[in-house]
C-alpha positions in Angstrom: -40.6 -34.1 16.3 -40.1 -36.0 13.0 -36.8 -37.7 12.2 -36.2 -35.3 9.3 -36.6 -32.3 11.6 -34.4 -33.6 14.4 -31.4 -34.6 12.2 -28.6 -32.1 12.0 -28.4 -30.2 8.7 -25.3 -30.9 6.5 -22.6 -28.3 6.2 -21.7 -27.0 2.7 -18.1 -27.2 1.6 -15.8 -24.2 1.9 -15.3 -24.5 -1.9 -19.0 -23.9 -2.5 -19.0 -20.9 -0.1 -15.9 -19.5 -1.9 -17.6 -20.0 -5.3 -20.8 -18.3 -4.1 -18.8 -15.4 -2.8 -16.7 -15.0 -6.0 -19.8 -14.8 -8.1 -21.5 -12.3 -5.8 -18.3 -10.2 -5.7 -18.1 -10.3 -9.5 -21.7 -9.2 -9.9 -21.3 -6.4 -7.4 -18.1 -5.1 -9.0 -19.6 -5.3 -12.4 -22.5 -3.0 -11.3 -20.1 -0.6 -9.6 -17.4 -0.5 -12.4 -19.0 -1.1 -15.8 -15.6 -1.3 -17.5 -15.0 -4.5 -15.5 -17.8 -6.1 -17.5 -16.2 -5.0 -20.7 -12.8 -6.4 -19.5 -14.4 -9.8 -18.7 -15.9 -10.0 -22.2 -12.6 -9.2 -23.8 -10.7 -11.7 -21.7 -13.2 -14.4 -22.5 -12.9 -13.7 -26.2 -9.1 -13.9 -26.1 -9.1 -17.1 -24.0 -11.5 -18.8 -26.3 -9.3 -17.9 -29.3 -6.2 -19.2 -27.5 -7.8 -22.6 -26.7 -9.1 -23.0 -30.2 -5.8 -22.1 -31.8 -3.5 -24.0 -29.4 -4.6 -27.6 -28.8 -1.4 -28.3 -26.9 -2.3 -25.6 -24.4 -5.8 -26.9 -24.1 -4.5 -30.5 -23.5 -1.9 -29.3 -20.9 -4.6 -27.4 -19.0 -7.0 -30.3 -19.2 -4.3 -32.8 -18.0 -3.6 -30.5 -15.0 -7.2 -30.2 -14.1 -7.1 -26.4 -14.7 -9.2 -26.0 -17.8 -12.5 -25.5 -16.0 -11.2 -22.9 -13.6 -10.0 -20.4 -16.2 -13.4 -18.7 -16.7 -14.1 -18.4 -12.9 -10.6 -17.4 -11.8 -10.4 -14.0 -10.1 -8.2 -12.3 -7.7 -9.2 -9.2 -5.7 -7.3 -6.7 -3.6 -8.2 -4.8 -0.4 -6.3 -2.5 1.9 -7.0 -2.6 5.7 -6.2 -0.1 8.3 -5.9 -1.9 11.7 -4.6 -5.1 13.2 -8.1 -6.0 14.4 -9.4 -5.6 10.8 -6.7 -8.0 9.6 -7.3 -10.5 12.3 -11.0 -10.7 11.5 -10.5 -10.9 7.7 -8.3 -14.0 8.3 -11.3 -15.6 10.1 -13.7 -14.5 7.4 -11.6 -16.0 4.6 -11.2 -19.2 6.6 -14.9 -19.8 6.2 -14.2 -20.0 2.4 -11.2 -22.3 2.7 -8.7 -19.5 2.2 -5.4 -19.2 4.1 -2.7 -16.6 4.3 0.2 -17.4 1.9 3.3 -15.3 1.6 4.5 -12.0 3.1 5.0 -9.0 0.8 6.7 -5.8 1.9 5.7 -3.0 -0.5 7.3 -0.2 1.5 10.6 -1.0 -0.4 8.8 0.2 -3.5 7.3 3.4 -1.9 3.9 2.0 -0.9 3.3 2.1 2.9 1.7 -1.3 3.3 2.7 -5.0 3.9 0.5 -7.8 2.6 -0.4 -11.4 2.3 -2.5 -13.4 -0.2 -5.5 -15.3 1.1 -6.2 -18.3 -1.1 -6.9 -22.1 -1.1 -3.8 -24.3 -0.8 -5.1 -27.7 -1.7 -4.8 -28.6 -5.4 -8.4 -29.9 -5.7 -9.7 -26.7 -4.0 -7.6 -24.6 -6.4 -9.0 -26.3 -9.4 -12.6 -25.8 -8.2 -12.1 -22.1 -7.6 -8.7 -20.5 -7.0 -10.1 -17.2 -5.7 -7.4 -15.0 -4.1 -7.5 -11.7 -2.3 -4.3 -9.7 -2.0 -4.7 -8.2 1.4 -2.6 -5.2 2.6 -2.3 -3.6 6.0 -1.5 0.1 6.2 1.7 0.8 8.1 0.8 3.8 10.1 4.3 4.1 11.5 5.4 5.2 8.0 3.3 8.4 8.3 6.1 10.9 9.1 3.7 13.6 10.5 3.1 12.5 14.1 -0.1 14.6 14.4 -1.5 13.2 11.2 -0.5 9.7 12.2 -2.4 10.0 15.5 -5.4 11.5 13.6 -5.5 8.5 11.2 -5.3 6.1 14.1 -8.2 7.7 15.8 -10.3 7.7 12.6 -9.6 4.0 12.0 -10.3 3.1 15.6 -13.9 4.3 15.2 -14.9 2.3 12.2 -16.4 -1.2 12.0 -16.0 -2.8 8.6 -17.8 -6.0 9.4 -21.5 -6.4 9.9 -22.5 -7.8 13.3 -24.2 -10.7 11.5 -21.1 -11.5 9.5 -19.1 -11.8 12.7 -21.8 -14.0 14.3 -21.7 -16.3 11.3 -17.9 -16.5 11.4 -18.2 -17.4 15.1 -20.8 -20.1 14.3 -18.5 -21.5 11.6 -15.7 -21.7 14.1 -17.8 -23.3 16.9 -19.7 -25.8 14.7 -17.1 -26.6 12.1 -19.1 -25.3 9.2 -22.2 -23.5 7.8 -25.5 -24.9 6.4 -26.6 -23.9 3.0 -28.9 -21.2 4.4 -26.2 -19.9 6.7 -23.7 -19.9 3.8 -26.0 -17.9 1.6 -26.5 -15.4 4.4 -22.8 -15.2 5.2 -21.9 -14.4 1.5 -24.5 -11.5 1.5 -23.2 -10.1 4.9 -19.5 -10.6 4.0 -20.0 -8.8 0.7 -20.9 -5.6 2.6 -17.3 -5.3 3.8 -16.1 -4.9 0.2 -18.7 -2.6 -1.1 -17.9 0.9 -2.5 -19.1 3.9 -0.5 -19.2 7.3 -2.1 -19.3 9.1 1.2 -16.0 9.8 3.0 -15.9 9.6 6.8 -13.5 12.6 6.9 -13.6 16.2 6.0 -12.2 17.6 2.8 -9.3 19.1 4.7 -8.4 15.9 6.5 -8.7 14.0 3.2 -6.3 16.4 1.5 -3.7 16.1 4.3 -3.9 12.3 4.1 -3.8 12.4 0.4 -0.7 14.6 0.5 1.0 12.1 2.8 0.2 9.3 0.3 -2.8 8.6 -1.9 -3.0 5.1 -0.6 -3.2 6.4 3.0 -6.2 8.6 2.0 -7.8 5.5 0.4 -7.5 3.4 3.5 -8.4 5.9 6.2 -11.1 8.0 4.6 -13.9 5.5 4.0 -16.3 3.2 5.8 -14.5 0.1 4.7 -11.9 -1.5 2.4 -13.8 -1.4 -0.9 -12.5 -3.9 -3.3 -10.2 -1.9 -5.6 -9.9 -4.4 -8.4 -11.1 -7.8 -9.4 -8.8 -9.5 -11.9 -9.6 -12.2 -14.5 -6.9 -14.6 -15.8 -6.1 -14.5 -19.5 -4.1 -16.9 -21.5 -2.6 -14.2 -23.6 -2.1 -10.9 -21.8 -0.3 -9.3 -24.8 -3.4 -9.8 -26.9 -5.6 -8.3 -24.2 -3.3 -5.3 -23.9 -3.4 -4.7 -27.6 -7.1 -5.0 -27.9 -8.1 -3.0 -24.8 -8.3 0.3 -26.8 -10.7 -1.3 -29.2 -13.1 -1.6 -26.3 -12.6 1.9 -25.1 -10.1 1.0 -22.4 -6.7 2.6 -22.0 -4.1 0.2 -20.6 -0.9 1.1 -18.7 2.1 1.2 -20.9 4.2 -1.6 -19.5 3.1 -5.1 -18.6 4.5 -5.9 -15.1 6.5 -9.1 -14.5 8.5 -11.3 -16.9 8.5 -10.8 -20.7 6.4 -12.8 -23.2 7.8 -16.3 -23.4 7.0 -19.7 -24.9 7.0 -21.2 -21.4 5.1 -18.7 -19.2 6.6 -18.1 -15.8 5.2 -16.6 -12.6 2.8 -13.7 -13.2 2.3 -11.0 -15.7 -0.1 -8.1 -15.0 -1.5 -5.1 -16.6 -4.3 -2.7 -15.8 -6.3 0.3 -16.9 -6.1 3.6 -15.0 -8.0 4.1 -11.8 -11.4 5.6 -12.1 -11.9 9.2 -10.9 -15.0 8.9 -8.7 -17.2 11.6 -7.1 -17.3 11.4 -3.3 -19.0 13.5 -0.6 -16.9 14.6 2.4 -18.3 14.8 5.9 -18.9 18.3 7.3 -21.5 20.5 9.0 -23.3 21.3 5.9 -22.7 18.0 4.1 -22.2 19.8 0.8 -18.5 19.3 0.1 -17.8 17.1 -2.9 -14.6 16.0 -4.5 -13.0 13.1 -6.4 -11.1 10.0 -5.4 -9.1 7.5 -7.5 -8.6 4.0 -6.2 -10.5 1.4 -8.2 -9.1 0.1 -11.4 -9.2 -2.8 -13.8 -6.5 -5.4 -13.9 -5.7 -8.5 -16.0 -3.2 -11.3 -15.2 -1.5 -14.2 -17.0 -0.1 -17.0 -14.9 2.8 -19.3 -15.6 4.8 -21.9 -13.9 5.8 -21.5 -10.2 9.6 -21.1 -9.9 11.8 -22.7 -7.3 14.0 -20.7 -5.0 16.8 -21.1 -7.5 14.5 -19.9 -10.3 13.2 -17.0 -8.3 16.7 -15.8 -7.5 17.6 -15.8 -11.2 14.3 -14.1 -12.0 14.8 -11.4 -9.4 18.4 -10.8 -10.6 17.3 -10.5 -14.2 14.4 -8.2 -13.4 16.5 -5.9 -11.2 19.2 -5.7 -13.8 16.7 -4.3 -16.3 14.9 -2.0 -13.9 18.2 -0.6 -12.7 19.3 0.4 -16.2 16.1 1.1 -18.1 13.5 3.5 -16.8 10.0 2.1 -16.6 8.0 4.9 -18.2 4.4 5.5 -19.2 5.4 6.8 -22.6 5.5 4.6 -25.7 9.2 5.0 -26.4 10.3 4.2 -22.8 7.9 1.3 -22.6 9.2 -0.1 -25.9 12.8 0.2 -24.7 12.0 -1.5 -21.4 10.1 -4.4 -23.1 13.0 -5.0 -25.5 15.6 -5.0 -22.8 13.5 -7.2 -20.6 13.2 -9.8 -23.4 16.9 -9.7 -24.1 18.0 -10.1 -20.5 15.5 -13.0 -19.9 17.1 -15.1 -22.5 19.4 -16.2 -19.6 16.4 -18.1 -18.2 15.6 -21.3 -20.1 12.4 -21.3 -22.2 11.6 -24.9 -22.4 9.6 -27.0 -19.9 12.2 -29.7 -19.8 15.1 -27.4 -19.2 13.3 -25.6 -16.5 12.6 -28.9 -14.9 16.0 -30.5 -15.3 17.7 -27.4 -14.0 15.5 -27.3 -10.9 14.2 -23.8 -11.9 10.5 -24.5 -11.7 7.9 -26.8 -10.1 6.1 -29.6 -12.0 3.3 -32.1 -11.4 4.2 -35.7 -12.3 1.9 -38.4 -13.4 2.2 -42.0 -14.7 1.2 -42.4 -18.3 -1.2 -45.2 -19.5 1.8 -46.7 -21.3 3.8 -46.7 -18.1 1.0 -48.3 -16.1 0.6 -51.0 -18.8 4.4 -51.6 -18.9 4.5 -51.9 -15.1 2.1 -54.7 -15.2 4.3 -56.9 -17.3 7.9 -56.0 -16.8 10.4 -54.2 -14.5 10.6 -50.5 -15.2 13.8 -48.4 -15.0 14.6 -47.2 -11.5 15.4 -43.6 -12.6 12.7 -41.0 -13.0 14.6 -39.5 -15.9 14.6 -42.8 -17.7 10.9 -43.2 -17.0 10.3 -39.8 -18.6 12.5 -40.6 -21.6 10.6 -43.9 -22.1 7.2 -42.1 -22.0 6.2 -43.8 -18.7 6.3 -40.7 -16.6 5.1 -37.2 -17.7 5.1 -33.8 -16.1 3.0 -30.6 -16.4 3.9 -27.1 -14.9 2.4 -26.2 -11.6 0.7 -22.8 -12.0 2.0 -19.9 -9.9 -0.9 -19.0 -7.5 0.8 -16.1 -5.7 2.1 -12.6 -6.4 5.2 -10.6 -7.1 6.0 -7.6 -4.8 7.6 -5.5 -7.6 4.7 -6.1 -9.9 2.1 -5.3 -7.2 3.9 -2.1 -6.4 4.1 -1.2 -10.1 0.4 -1.7 -10.5 -0.3 0.4 -7.4 2.0 3.2 -8.5 0.6 3.3 -12.0 -2.8 3.9 -10.6 -1.8 6.2 -7.8 0.2 8.6 -10.0 3.8 9.0 -10.8 4.2 11.7 -8.1 3.9 9.1 -5.4 7.4 7.7 -5.5 8.5 7.7 -1.9 11.3 6.2 0.0 10.6 4.8 3.4 13.4 4.2 5.9 11.5 1.5 7.7 11.6 -1.9 6.0 10.1 -5.3 6.4 8.2 -6.0 9.6 6.9 -9.6 9.1 6.7 -10.2 12.8 4.3 -7.3 13.4 2.2 -8.4 10.4 1.8 -11.9 11.7 1.1 -10.7 15.2 -1.8 -8.6 13.8 -2.9 -11.5 11.6 -3.0 -13.9 14.5 -1.2 -16.6 12.4 1.9 -17.4 10.6 1.7 -16.9 6.8 2.5 -20.1 4.8 5.6 -20.4 2.7 4.5 -20.5 -0.9 7.7 -22.2 -2.1 7.2 -25.0 0.5 3.6 -25.5 -0.7 4.8 -25.9 -4.3 7.6 -28.3 -3.3 5.1 -30.4 -1.3 2.8 -30.6 -4.3 5.6 -31.6 -6.6 6.9 -34.3 -4.2 3.5 -35.7 -3.6 2.7 -35.9 -7.3 6.0 -37.8 -8.0 5.4 -40.2 -5.1 1.9 -40.9 -6.4 3.1 -41.3 -10.0 5.8 -43.7 -8.9 3.4 -45.7 -6.8 1.1 -46.1 -9.8 4.1 -47.6 -11.6 4.9 -49.9 -8.7 8.0 -47.9 -7.8 8.6 -46.1 -4.5 11.4 -44.0 -3.0 13.1 -42.8 -6.1 14.7 -39.4 -5.9 14.1 -36.9 -8.7 17.5 -36.2 -10.3 18.0 -32.6 -11.5 20.9 -30.6 -12.8 22.5 -28.6 -10.0 
């Protein structure tokens, strides 16, 4: 055997597999939901205009290494039915370098699921492709009808949402430590089948109705062959512009943008969407002739800002709760306008400058030594205080983008697309232990990840200036 044939083949990086999968997913969803293609074109137009008209924004994104990722950035969402399905999806996403980050309990907002986000965590991997999948697990214990709950469990126990070949390739990745180029290409094609839409329900029309009456999301999870991707979200640099221009493209947006108000310094995550599609489905039955409709898949857009610290999140949550507790979030124009106005007024309590957010320890930032600082370090002794280094122009900072999700916003998007009649109150609350047991892993703490990135960047910047061990001073 020749040397070239006997040598082991090189593995491709998880980043490349993730990029291949993202592109394949986008193509599939575009074919399934044509309005998604229209949305992508609109977002691209708005983003191009933002970068052309705001050179400071372009420079900030370029400095942070984020400029190239904007056009490829997507997040998807799926809803699983069983612990086994969640356990295997963790292994599937691991092939793409994605890990579970954060625990989200949506039952407090009337949605019978709890969730995590699978995403890359390394800064370099995020800048290559920050693909995220918000992954929810149905909480069957929240189905009050004991008979219906048992029926749903039996239905879910019969289905297999992963192809045998996809499972085999996951196992090969785990055993060998990677996949070859050919294996990676095959893996993407096989994994994609899990997320594909199927217009044939696995239940009868009667069963579907009873599940639907319990909660539309329960019907969506239980009634089909697999967890079809229910939205694929591009990132915009100006969500207000996209919201205003959606009707020009024949798309009707939801009335209220979820999350914080429009600000000079964007924080966390703002999201909007268009209504879920009403799609024809065929129900199972003896004659196979029963047809109906199902609404689940919709279009979503997001704008991402800086990640907030625990202190910042506490203030954000308090401000948001104060508005939602006093002003009804409605689908009508007048209610939407009143909510937006009150939101903007309340959020004046949260500083709207990068330096204030940083000095008051409300947000996370990436630090770097400036060329002037490196030059000065070569010929003199620099100040021993990071604040003095910043004031002297020797140390600079850029916001760390928020890579995760907001429970209230996620529930708001779900509810908007499920219908206003689905407001339910569940007595059972957070059950993180059960979720992590099903997952087979502990979800990572997103705030700890941001803190680590900030600290590492400061250490690296100070080292570049010949300084080590200086604490970052912030206002308490």
